[in-house]
C-alpha positions, 0 to 999 in steps of 0.5 A: 224819830217818832211822830211826837218827837218830831212834833217836839222838835218843831215846837222847840224851833217855834219857840227859839224864833221869839227867844233868839236863843239860836245856839239850839239851831244845830241840834234842831236843824240839819246843816243842809236844811232847805228853808223855802221861806227865805228870800233869794240871796240868803246862804244856803243851809241852816246859816240862811235861817241863823242869818234871818233871825239875827237880822230881819227876823229879830226886828220884825217878828220878835213878838209874833205868836200863835193865837190859835194853832192846830198841829198835825203830824205824820211820819217825817211831816209836821204841820202847823196852821192857825192865826198868828199875832203880833206887833209890827214895829213899822217900815217897809215890808215886801216893798210896801210902807207899813205903819206900826201896829198890832195884827193878826193873820192866817198862817201855815208852816210845813216841815220835813224832819230827817234823822230828828232834825228839820231838814225842810221848812215852808210858810204860807202867811196872809201878808196882804191881810196883814198890811191891809189891817195896819192901813198900807192900802187905800180903799182904791188899792184894795178894790184893784187887788181883789181884797 
């Protein structure tokens, strides 16, 4: 597939995360997709991504969207980098109680495509920055962490 075609696949995948229209997953992702962003214990392949989007992803990130984004693509690789914003509904995140509220955070997502489908996905997010914005840490906790 062309670079522009690969960018369109990633754009469509990104859009379905917020719409929860999961019927498109088979069209956009390889059955044996490796989603490096999922927690240990999730099923392998596309099923792990489907499970995440049906459960935790639905509750936590349904209002998450790009505020700014730059997309770079070459060959079978597509990278999105920018700032995402959204509303956290409150609750535990990475073992820390995070109050409800709006946030912004730096975010990078990398994809490798094969045959016009997503074969691998990685993500790097500033989770600590988001949790700090929402008041999860006291001043002393931030000082010890270097934040």
